[in-house]
KESELUM-401052 format. One record per residue (C-alpha): y, z, x; residue number from 1. Coordinates in steps of 0.2 Angstrom, whole numbers, plus 5000, padded with zeros to 4 digits. Each point is the difference from the previous one (the first is absolute). Example, Ala and Ser with C-alpha at 12.3 -4.5 7.8 and 13.67 -1.06 7.14 Angstrom:
2
ATOM     Y     Z     X  resi
ATOM  4978  5039  5062     1
ATOM  5017  4997  5006     2
***
This chain:
294
ATOM     Y     Z     X  resi
ATOM  5343  5580  5499     1
ATOM  5019  4997  5001     2
ATOM  5012  5016  4999     3
ATOM  5007  5002  4982     4
ATOM  5022  4993  5003     5
ATOM  5013  5008  4996     6
ATOM  5013  4990  4993     7
ATOM  5019  5005  4995     8
ATOM  5007  4985  4990     9
ATOM  5017  5000  5006    10
ATOM  5006  4985  4984    11
ATOM  5019  5004  5009    12
ATOM  4997  4996  5017    13
ATOM  5015  4986  4999    14
ATOM  5010  5011  4993    15
ATOM  4995  5015  5015    16
ATOM  5003  4985  5012    17
ATOM  5018  4996  4998    18
ATOM  5002  5017  4998    19
ATOM  5007  5013  5010    20
ATOM  4984  5010  5010    21
ATOM  4995  5017  4992    22
ATOM  5001  4988  4983    23
ATOM  4991  5010  4986    24
ATOM  5000  4992  4982    25
ATOM  5010  5005  4987    26
ATOM  4992  5008  4981    27
ATOM  5004  4982  4992    28
ATOM  4991  4990  5012    29
ATOM  4982  5012  5005    30
ATOM  5001  4998  4975    31
ATOM  4999  4980  5001    32
ATOM  4988  5000  5015    33
ATOM  4990  5012  4992    34
ATOM  4991  4991  4987    35
ATOM  5000  4983  5013    36
ATOM  4991  5013  5012    37
ATOM  4984  5003  4989    38
ATOM  4998  4985  4997    39
ATOM  4999  4993  5017    40
ATOM  4990  5013  5004    41
ATOM  4989  4991  4991    42
ATOM  4998  4987  5007    43
ATOM  5002  5005  5019    44
ATOM  4991  5016  5000    45
ATOM  4981  4998  5004    46
ATOM  4988  5014  4996    47
ATOM  5003  5018  5008    48
ATOM  5015  4992  5004    49
ATOM  5016  5014  4996    50
ATOM  5018  4997  4993    51
ATOM  5013  5009  5014    52
ATOM  5014  5005  4993    53
ATOM  5016  5014  5007    54
ATOM  4993  5012  4986    55
ATOM  4984  4998  5010    56
ATOM  4992  5016  5009    57
ATOM  5002  5002  5018    58
ATOM  4986  4993  5010    59
ATOM  4991  4995  4983    60
ATOM  4997  4984  5010    61
ATOM  4991  5006  5014    62
ATOM  4985  4988  5004    63
ATOM  5006  4985  4994    64
ATOM  5007  4984  5004    65
ATOM  5020  5000  4996    66
ATOM  5008  4984  4992    67
ATOM  5015  4995  4992    68
ATOM  5007  4986  4988    69
ATOM  5013  4999  5013    70
ATOM  5000  5010  5016    71
ATOM  5018  5005  5001    72
ATOM  5003  5018  5009    73
ATOM  5003  5009  4984    74
ATOM  4981  4994  4995    75
ATOM  4990  5003  5017    76
ATOM  5008  5017  5000    77
ATOM  4997  5004  4980    78
ATOM  4979  4996  5007    79
ATOM  5000  5009  5019    80
ATOM  5006  5017  4989    81
ATOM  4986  4998  4991    82
ATOM  4988  4996  5014    83
ATOM  4997  4984  4997    84
ATOM  5000  4988  5018    85
ATOM  5007  4984  4997    86
ATOM  4995  4986  5003    87
ATOM  5010  4989  5015    88
ATOM  5018  4994  4993    89
ATOM  5014  4990  5006    90
ATOM  5015  5007  5006    91
ATOM  5016  5005  4983    92
ATOM  5010  4985  5009    93
ATOM  4986  4989  4998    94
ATOM  4996  5005  4984    95
ATOM  5021  4999  4996    96
ATOM  5003  4980  5011    97
ATOM  4987  4994  4989    98
ATOM  5000  5006  4981    99
ATOM  5018  4997  5002   100
ATOM  5004  4984  4991   101
ATOM  5014  4993  5015   102
ATOM  4980  4999  5005   103
ATOM  4989  4990  4989   104
ATOM  5020  4989  5000   105
ATOM  4998  4995  5018   106
ATOM  4987  4995  4998   107
ATOM  5007  4986  4991   108
ATOM  5008  4997  4985   109
ATOM  4990  4995  4983   110
ATOM  5010  4996  4988   111
ATOM  5017  4987  5001   112
ATOM  5014  5009  5000   113
ATOM  4995  5017  5008   114
ATOM  5005  5011  5015   115
ATOM  4999  5017  5005   116
ATOM  5017  5009  5004   117
ATOM  5007  5013  5010   118
ATOM  5019  5002  5000   119
ATOM  5011  4997  4982   120
ATOM  5007  4985  5003   121
ATOM  4987  4989  4999   122
ATOM  4993  5010  4986   123
ATOM  5014  4997  4990   124
ATOM  5000  4981  5007   125
ATOM  4984  4995  4991   126
ATOM  5002  5011  4984   127
ATOM  5017  4995  4999   128
ATOM  4998  4982  5006   129
ATOM  4991  4991  4987   130
ATOM  4985  4998  4989   131
ATOM  4986  5000  5007   132
ATOM  4991  4983  5005   133
ATOM  4985  5005  4987   134
ATOM  5002  5015  4986   135
ATOM  5013  5009  4989   136
ATOM  5004  5011  5011   137
ATOM  5000  5008  5018   138
ATOM  4985  5016  5000   139
ATOM  5008  5012  5014   140
ATOM  4983  5013  5008   141
ATOM  5006  5015  5015   142
ATOM  4987  5002  5014   143
ATOM  4988  5011  4993   144
ATOM  4998  5001  4981   145
ATOM  4985  5005  4989   146
ATOM  4992  4998  4982   147
ATOM  5016  4987  5000   148
ATOM  5014  5015  5001   149
ATOM  5013  4993  5012   150
ATOM  5003  4982  4994   151
ATOM  5012  4992  4992   152
ATOM  5002  4982  4989   153
ATOM  5021  4996  5005   154
ATOM  5010  4985  4990   155
ATOM  5015  4997  5009   156
ATOM  5012  4992  5004   157
ATOM  5008  5017  4997   158
ATOM  4991  5015  5004   159
ATOM  5000  5016  4990   160
ATOM  5004  5019  5006   161
ATOM  4982  5002  4998   162
ATOM  4993  4986  5011   163
ATOM  5011  5006  5013   164
ATOM  4994  5016  5003   165
ATOM  4980  4994  4998   166
ATOM  5007  4984  5014   167
ATOM  5010  5017  5010   168
ATOM  4985  5011  4999   169
ATOM  4989  4988  5004   170
ATOM  5011  4995  5016   171
ATOM  5000  5016  5005   172
ATOM  4979  5003  4998   173
ATOM  4996  4986  5015   174
ATOM  5005  4984  4986   175
ATOM  4998  4988  4987   176
ATOM  4988  4988  4995   177
ATOM  5009  4986  4990   178
ATOM  4992  4987  4991   179
ATOM  4999  4990  4984   180
ATOM  4994  5009  4985   181
ATOM  4989  4986  4992   182
ATOM  4985  5001  4984   183
ATOM  4986  5007  5006   184
ATOM  4984  4989  4991   185
ATOM  4986  5011  5012   186
ATOM  4998  5013  5010   187
ATOM  4987  5002  5015   188
ATOM  4996  5010  5016   189
ATOM  4990  4998  5013   190
ATOM  4992  5017  5013   191
ATOM  4993  5001  5015   192
ATOM  4998  5014  5014   193
ATOM  5004  5001  5021   194
ATOM  4991  5007  5011   195
ATOM  5007  5007  5016   196
ATOM  4989  4986  5008   197
ATOM  5012  4989  4990   198
ATOM  4982  4995  4989   199
ATOM  5004  4995  4982   200
ATOM  4988  5004  4985   201
ATOM  5005  4987  4987   202
ATOM  5004  5004  4980   203
ATOM  4999  4986  4987   204
ATOM  5013  4994  4987   205
ATOM  5006  5010  4987   206
ATOM  5008  5000  4985   207
ATOM  5015  5015  4997   208
ATOM  5013  5007  4986   209
ATOM  5015  5006  5002   210
ATOM  5015  5007  4986   211
ATOM  5016  4990  5000   212
ATOM  5006  5011  5015   213
ATOM  4986  4994  5011   214
ATOM  4991  5018  4999   215
ATOM  4979  4996  4998   216
ATOM  4991  5001  4987   217
ATOM  4984  4994  5001   218
ATOM  4989  4990  5015   219
ATOM  4986  4989  4997   220
ATOM  4986  4988  5008   221
ATOM  5006  4985  4996   222
ATOM  4987  4983  4993   223
ATOM  4990  4990  5012   224
ATOM  5008  4984  4997   225
ATOM  5019  5008  5005   226
ATOM  4989  5011  5014   227
ATOM  5000  4982  5008   228
ATOM  5014  4992  4997   229
ATOM  5017  4993  5007   230
ATOM  5012  5020  4996   231
ATOM  4982  5009  5008   232
ATOM  4999  4987  5014   233
ATOM  5017  5002  5005   234
ATOM  5000  5019  4993   235
ATOM  4984  5001  5019   236
ATOM  5012  4988  5012   237
ATOM  5015  5017  4996   238
ATOM  4990  5011  4999   239
ATOM  4994  4994  5021   240
ATOM  5020  4997  5004   241
ATOM  5003  5019  4993   242
ATOM  4986  5007  5010   243
ATOM  5003  4992  5017   244
ATOM  5021  5008  4995   245
ATOM  4993  5016  4998   246
ATOM  4986  5004  5016   247
ATOM  5017  4992  5011   248
ATOM  5009  5012  4992   249
ATOM  4986  5014  5007   250
ATOM  4996  5006  4983   251
ATOM  4981  4999  4993   252
ATOM  4991  5006  4983   253
ATOM  5004  4995  4981   254
ATOM  5012  4987  4993   255
ATOM  5002  4987  4988   256
ATOM  5011  4987  4995   257
ATOM  5006  4998  4982   258
ATOM  5008  4981  4995   259
ATOM  4999  4991  4985   260
ATOM  5003  4983  4988   261
ATOM  5019  4997  4996   262
ATOM  5010  4986  4988   263
ATOM  5009  4990  5015   264
ATOM  5012  4984  4998   265
ATOM  4995  4991  4982   266
ATOM  4988  5012  4998   267
ATOM  4985  5000  5013   268
ATOM  4989  5009  5001   269
ATOM  5006  5009  5020   270
ATOM  4992  5010  5012   271
ATOM  5005  5017  5006   272
ATOM  4988  5003  5014   273
ATOM  5008  5017  5007   274
ATOM  5010  5011  4989   275
ATOM  4997  5012  5005   276
ATOM  4990  5010  5016   277
ATOM  4991  5016  4998   278
ATOM  4993  5008  5016   279
ATOM  4991  5014  4992   280
ATOM  4989  5003  4987   281
ATOM  5003  4994  4981   282
ATOM  4999  5003  4984   283
ATOM  4988  4984  4998   284
ATOM  4991  5000  5019   285
ATOM  4983  5006  4993   286
ATOM  5000  4985  4987   287
ATOM  5003  4988  5014   288
ATOM  4991  5006  5013   289
ATOM  4982  5006  4989   290
ATOM  4991  5008  5012   291
ATOM  5003  4992  5017   292
ATOM  5013  5014  5004   293
ATOM  4989  5016  5002   294
***
């Protein structure tokens, strides 16, 4: 019988990856994460598994395998303190690289006019240089973010004080993804689990629902005809491309790719097959993977 798993559901992993060593979430962030941790624990934790956090007693998970939403230094330290044996995990430098939006951008932009920038002059040239080729403004995202945080829609050509402050903070923390703000018509995701040997367990296409800021609401299976359609096939192709890049970067473990369809020129429905790469577990991982990953 397999040992029970002790889980750390550190949904703030991206915030930690963007922060200095010694990061600890504040009270407000802990409060915001709490209901999502409760929901996620119901889908990821199996029978006999337990949840570990900073309130857990030392050695309370002795004999358990240790697993984290993302194996950041803080998450691994919590598992060890609780007496769990962490499963193998990538180095934090690899986690930081593959979860930055710079990594997704390096695989090729998938929206017209999109770019990842690290210099103020580059950012202003785009944001003040005219309207985007599609959409009604520019969506600016910091290199790291969670639950729709660290995103802002900018409608130039004159930037506000708030716009400039947002741009400056993003440039100080790894750069900015700048892309057209488009009308999203449907959100999807696809997942996989990469082994240390490079093999992959593949999940199915799922439908996602997020709020206007991009924060997750729910994940649902798709109908059979949608699962075998063009969008599903293109998302599967994108997963292979991303999986190959993750392997080359030294990453192994769970990952997901978010995508969506949007209104393009003339009202045509187009696919954005890689709006985000999440090199970790995600809120919809268990729905997309079913029982394949356990």
